N, CA, C and O atoms as CSV, one atom per row, in Angstrom:
chain,resi,resn,atom,element,x,y,z
A,1,UNK,N,N,8.790,88.746,3.577
A,1,UNK,CA,C,8.489,87.392,3.164
A,1,UNK,C,C,9.774,86.580,3.001
A,1,UNK,O,O,9.840,85.414,3.389
A,2,UNK,N,N,10.805,87.226,2.411
A,2,UNK,CA,C,12.070,86.527,2.243
A,2,UNK,C,C,12.710,86.211,3.595
A,2,UNK,O,O,13.306,85.151,3.783
A,3,UNK,N,N,12.575,87.147,4.526
A,3,UNK,CA,C,13.137,86.932,5.857
A,3,UNK,C,C,12.442,85.763,6.553
A,3,UNK,O,O,13.094,84.979,7.242
A,4,UNK,N,N,11.149,85.642,6.382
A,4,UNK,CA,C,10.395,84.544,6.975
A,4,UNK,C,C,10.835,83.208,6.380
A,4,UNK,O,O,11.015,82.242,7.122
A,5,UNK,N,N,11.009,83.131,5.082
A,5,UNK,CA,C,11.460,81.898,4.445
A,5,UNK,C,C,12.888,81.552,4.852
A,5,UNK,O,O,13.203,80.379,5.051
A,6,UNK,N,N,13.745,82.541,4.976
A,6,UNK,CA,C,15.112,82.309,5.398
A,6,UNK,C,C,15.153,81.793,6.835
A,6,UNK,O,O,15.914,80.874,7.140
A,7,UNK,N,N,14.352,82.366,7.705
A,7,UNK,CA,C,14.282,81.919,9.095
A,7,UNK,C,C,13.748,80.501,9.187
A,7,UNK,O,O,14.272,79.688,9.949
A,8,UNK,N,N,12.727,80.200,8.428
A,8,UNK,CA,C,12.153,78.858,8.419
A,8,UNK,C,C,13.168,77.830,7.907
A,8,UNK,O,O,13.277,76.738,8.465
A,9,UNK,N,N,13.896,78.166,6.870
A,9,UNK,CA,C,14.914,77.265,6.339
A,9,UNK,C,C,16.030,77.035,7.355
A,9,UNK,O,O,16.518,75.915,7.503
A,10,UNK,N,N,16.433,78.091,8.052
A,10,UNK,CA,C,17.488,77.955,9.061
A,10,UNK,C,C,17.022,77.079,10.221
A,10,UNK,O,O,17.796,76.260,10.717
A,11,UNK,N,N,15.786,77.234,10.659
A,11,UNK,CA,C,15.253,76.414,11.747
A,11,UNK,C,C,15.143,74.951,11.342
A,11,UNK,O,O,15.420,74.064,12.150
A,12,UNK,N,N,14.750,74.693,10.125
A,12,UNK,CA,C,14.676,73.314,9.650
A,12,UNK,C,C,16.061,72.680,9.584
A,12,UNK,O,O,16.237,71.517,9.949
A,13,UNK,N,N,17.028,73.440,9.124
A,13,UNK,CA,C,18.393,72.934,9.045
A,13,UNK,C,C,18.946,72.651,10.438
A,13,UNK,O,O,19.564,71.609,10.653
A,14,UNK,N,N,18.736,73.553,11.380
A,14,UNK,CA,C,19.230,73.358,12.735
A,14,UNK,C,C,18.551,72.183,13.424
A,14,UNK,O,O,19.188,71.487,14.214
A,15,UNK,N,N,17.291,71.951,13.145
A,15,UNK,CA,C,16.600,70.827,13.771
A,15,UNK,C,C,17.148,69.500,13.264
A,15,UNK,O,O,17.118,68.505,13.988
A,16,UNK,N,N,17.646,69.470,12.039
A,16,UNK,CA,C,18.231,68.253,11.497
A,16,UNK,C,C,19.648,68.032,12.010
A,16,UNK,O,O,20.086,66.886,12.106
A,17,UNK,N,N,20.369,69.084,12.338
A,17,UNK,CA,C,21.745,68.978,12.777
A,17,UNK,C,C,21.887,68.787,14.275
A,17,UNK,O,O,22.971,68.440,14.745
A,18,UNK,N,N,20.823,69.004,15.039
A,18,UNK,CA,C,20.894,68.885,16.489
A,18,UNK,C,C,21.044,67.424,16.871
A,18,UNK,O,O,20.213,66.603,16.482
A,19,UNK,N,N,22.090,67.074,17.631
A,19,UNK,CA,C,22.265,65.673,18.004
A,19,UNK,C,C,21.223,65.250,19.025
A,19,UNK,O,O,21.012,65.920,20.036
A,20,UNK,N,N,20.586,64.147,18.748
A,20,UNK,CA,C,19.609,63.603,19.672
A,20,UNK,C,C,19.966,62.174,20.018
A,20,UNK,O,O,19.159,61.442,20.591
A,21,UNK,N,N,21.177,61.782,19.668
A,21,UNK,CA,C,21.616,60.415,19.858
A,21,UNK,C,C,22.201,60.237,21.254
A,21,UNK,O,O,22.447,61.215,21.962
A,22,UNK,N,N,22.417,59.007,21.640
A,22,UNK,CA,C,22.971,58.693,22.942
A,22,UNK,C,C,24.455,59.062,22.997
A,22,UNK,O,O,25.101,59.263,21.968
A,23,UNK,N,N,24.976,59.146,24.221
A,23,UNK,CA,C,26.384,59.445,24.433
A,23,UNK,C,C,27.234,58.296,23.901
A,23,UNK,O,O,26.856,57.133,24.035
A,24,UNK,N,N,28.369,58.611,23.305
A,24,UNK,CA,C,29.251,57.593,22.728
A,24,UNK,C,C,30.186,57.040,23.804
A,24,UNK,O,O,30.529,57.731,24.763
A,25,UNK,N,N,30.589,55.785,23.625
A,25,UNK,CA,C,31.513,55.133,24.535
A,25,UNK,C,C,32.316,54.091,23.765
A,25,UNK,O,O,32.092,53.886,22.573
A,26,UNK,N,N,33.246,53.438,24.443
A,26,UNK,CA,C,34.075,52.375,23.887
A,26,UNK,C,C,34.684,52.767,22.546
A,26,UNK,O,O,34.375,52.180,21.509
A,27,UNK,N,N,35.552,53.768,22.589
A,27,UNK,CA,C,36.253,54.260,21.399
A,27,UNK,C,C,35.287,54.694,20.298
A,27,UNK,O,O,35.552,54.487,19.114
A,28,UNK,N,N,34.192,55.283,20.687
A,28,UNK,CA,C,33.144,55.794,19.795
A,28,UNK,C,C,32.432,54.696,19.010
A,28,UNK,O,O,31.739,54.995,18.037
A,29,UNK,N,N,32.585,53.436,19.409
A,29,UNK,CA,C,31.907,52.332,18.746
A,29,UNK,C,C,30.635,51.918,19.479
A,29,UNK,O,O,29.839,51.154,18.933
A,30,UNK,N,N,30.426,52.396,20.688
A,30,UNK,CA,C,29.254,52.031,21.466
A,30,UNK,C,C,28.424,53.245,21.832
A,30,UNK,O,O,28.831,54.385,21.611
A,31,UNK,N,N,27.241,52.980,22.400
A,31,UNK,CA,C,26.345,54.053,22.822
A,31,UNK,C,C,25.847,53.766,24.225
A,31,UNK,O,O,25.530,52.623,24.557
A,32,UNK,N,N,25.780,54.804,25.053
A,32,UNK,CA,C,25.305,54.666,26.426
A,32,UNK,C,C,23.782,54.646,26.424
A,32,UNK,O,O,23.137,55.599,25.989
A,33,UNK,N,N,23.217,53.545,26.918
A,33,UNK,CA,C,21.761,53.393,26.932
A,33,UNK,C,C,21.333,52.656,28.192
A,33,UNK,O,O,22.147,52.041,28.881
A,34,UNK,N,N,20.022,52.733,28.482
A,34,UNK,CA,C,19.461,51.956,29.582
A,34,UNK,C,C,19.271,50.502,29.173
A,34,UNK,O,O,19.410,49.606,30.006
A,35,UNK,N,N,18.958,50.254,27.911
A,35,UNK,CA,C,18.777,48.901,27.380
A,35,UNK,C,C,19.471,48.791,26.045
A,35,UNK,O,O,19.410,49.707,25.225
A,36,UNK,N,N,20.133,47.667,25.826
A,36,UNK,CA,C,20.800,47.429,24.548
A,36,UNK,C,C,19.842,46.739,23.586
A,36,UNK,O,O,18.914,46.047,24.004
A,37,UNK,N,N,20.079,46.936,22.298
A,37,UNK,CA,C,19.264,46.247,21.301
A,37,UNK,C,C,19.687,44.787,21.224
A,37,UNK,O,O,20.651,44.379,21.873
A,38,UNK,N,N,18.970,44.005,20.432
A,38,UNK,CA,C,19.251,42.566,20.325
A,38,UNK,C,C,20.633,42.279,19.761
A,38,UNK,O,O,21.274,41.300,20.144
A,39,UNK,N,N,21.088,43.123,18.859
A,39,UNK,CA,C,22.365,42.888,18.188
A,39,UNK,C,C,23.552,43.455,18.956
A,39,UNK,O,O,24.688,43.357,18.491
A,40,UNK,N,N,23.312,44.045,20.120
A,40,UNK,CA,C,24.372,44.645,20.915
A,40,UNK,C,C,24.497,43.912,22.244
A,40,UNK,O,O,23.578,43.221,22.684
A,41,UNK,N,N,25.648,44.079,22.868
A,41,UNK,CA,C,25.846,43.514,24.196
A,41,UNK,C,C,26.615,44.508,25.055
A,41,UNK,O,O,27.230,45.442,24.540
A,42,UNK,N,N,26.574,44.301,26.365
A,42,UNK,CA,C,27.228,45.200,27.314
A,42,UNK,C,C,28.646,44.711,27.551
A,42,UNK,O,O,28.860,43.537,27.853
A,43,UNK,N,N,29.594,45.590,27.416
A,43,UNK,CA,C,30.980,45.223,27.703
A,43,UNK,C,C,31.515,46.022,28.879
A,43,UNK,O,O,32.233,45.481,29.721
A,44,UNK,N,N,31.176,47.296,28.948
A,44,UNK,CA,C,31.577,48.173,30.052
A,44,UNK,C,C,30.376,49.047,30.414
A,44,UNK,O,O,29.338,48.989,29.754
A,45,UNK,N,N,30.521,49.850,31.455
A,45,UNK,CA,C,29.486,50.801,31.846
A,45,UNK,C,C,29.997,52.213,31.627
A,45,UNK,O,O,31.189,52.490,31.759
A,46,UNK,N,N,29.078,53.093,31.290
A,46,UNK,CA,C,29.422,54.500,31.035
A,46,UNK,C,C,29.578,55.251,32.350
A,46,UNK,O,O,29.200,54.753,33.410
A,47,UNK,N,N,30.134,56.445,32.269
A,47,UNK,CA,C,30.335,57.260,33.467
A,47,UNK,C,C,29.025,57.758,34.048
A,47,UNK,O,O,28.967,58.124,35.222
A,48,UNK,N,N,27.954,57.777,33.229
A,48,UNK,CA,C,26.657,58.233,33.725
A,48,UNK,C,C,25.828,57.078,34.298
A,48,UNK,O,O,24.662,57.277,34.640
A,49,UNK,N,N,26.407,55.877,34.410
A,49,UNK,CA,C,25.722,54.741,35.011
A,49,UNK,C,C,24.948,53.882,34.031
A,49,UNK,O,O,24.417,52.837,34.405
A,50,UNK,N,N,24.880,54.308,32.792
A,50,UNK,CA,C,24.171,53.518,31.784
A,50,UNK,C,C,25.099,52.460,31.217
A,50,UNK,O,O,26.312,52.509,31.424
A,51,UNK,N,N,24.527,51.503,30.500
A,51,UNK,CA,C,25.323,50.453,29.876
A,51,UNK,C,C,25.911,50.951,28.557
A,51,UNK,O,O,25.269,51.699,27.820
A,52,UNK,N,N,27.122,50.530,28.278
A,52,UNK,CA,C,27.744,50.852,26.995
A,52,UNK,C,C,27.418,49.707,26.048
A,52,UNK,O,O,28.016,48.635,26.141
A,53,UNK,N,N,26.490,49.920,25.151
A,53,UNK,CA,C,26.028,48.897,24.221
A,53,UNK,C,C,26.926,48.897,22.988
A,53,UNK,O,O,27.015,49.889,22.264
A,54,UNK,N,N,27.589,47.763,22.765
A,54,UNK,CA,C,28.567,47.651,21.688
A,54,UNK,C,C,28.220,46.442,20.834
A,54,UNK,O,O,27.855,45.390,21.357
A,55,UNK,N,N,28.334,46.593,19.534
A,55,UNK,CA,C,28.135,45.455,18.642
A,55,UNK,C,C,29.295,44.477,18.843
A,55,UNK,O,O,30.426,44.900,19.082
A,56,UNK,N,N,29.021,43.180,18.748
A,56,UNK,CA,C,30.070,42.184,19.012
A,56,UNK,C,C,31.313,42.324,18.136
A,56,UNK,O,O,32.405,41.962,18.574
A,57,UNK,N,N,31.185,42.829,16.935
A,57,UNK,CA,C,32.372,42.948,16.076
A,57,UNK,C,C,33.358,43.999,16.578
A,57,UNK,O,O,34.525,43.981,16.187
A,58,UNK,N,N,32.909,44.916,17.440
A,58,UNK,CA,C,33.797,45.941,17.985
A,58,UNK,C,C,34.345,45.574,19.354
A,58,UNK,O,O,35.197,46.298,19.870
A,59,UNK,N,N,33.900,44.490,19.965
A,59,UNK,CA,C,34.404,44.075,21.264
A,59,UNK,C,C,35.714,43.321,21.085
A,59,UNK,O,O,35.899,42.627,20.085
A,60,UNK,N,N,36.614,43.451,22.037
A,60,UNK,CA,C,37.887,42.728,21.912
A,60,UNK,C,C,37.666,41.227,22.027
A,60,UNK,O,O,36.829,40.764,22.802
A,61,UNK,N,N,38.412,40.496,21.260
A,61,UNK,CA,C,38.295,39.042,21.285
A,61,UNK,C,C,39.130,38.487,22.431
A,61,UNK,O,O,40.240,38.964,22.668
A,62,UNK,N,N,38.617,37.489,23.148
A,62,UNK,CA,C,39.410,36.924,24.263
A,62,UNK,C,C,40.637,36.194,23.732
A,62,UNK,O,O,40.565,35.448,22.755
A,63,UNK,N,N,41.753,36.424,24.391
A,63,UNK,CA,C,42.999,35.765,23.999
A,63,UNK,C,C,43.088,34.414,24.682
A,63,UNK,O,O,42.674,34.283,25.833
A,64,UNK,N,N,43.617,33.410,24.005
A,64,UNK,CA,C,43.774,32.105,24.646
A,64,UNK,C,C,44.872,32.169,25.716
A,64,UNK,O,O,45.800,32.974,25.639
A,65,UNK,N,N,44.732,31.303,26.700
A,65,UNK,CA,C,45.727,31.239,27.775
A,65,UNK,C,C,47.052,30.736,27.224
A,65,UNK,O,O,47.102,29.747,26.493
A,66,UNK,N,N,48.111,31.426,27.581
A,66,UNK,CA,C,49.454,31.026,27.158
A,66,UNK,C,C,50.219,30.533,28.386
A,66,UNK,O,O,50.276,31.230,29.399
A,67,UNK,N,N,50.804,29.341,28.306
A,67,UNK,CA,C,51.589,28.798,29.424
A,67,UNK,C,C,53.056,28.829,29.111
A,67,UNK,O,O,53.872,28.413,29.933
């Protein structure tokens, strides 16, 4: 009985620790997805062909032209 409870507890713990999230991109601030959420935008593409969805606060700001 103790072995069964120990096995069940280990399986529950492993199921919570298994990553099911998308691949990370853009210095680990973005996620590779087929579609970005409303609050995210595409800045680059991932190596697997998906879009790298990044929140605007993590995207580089455009520099003004210097003459």
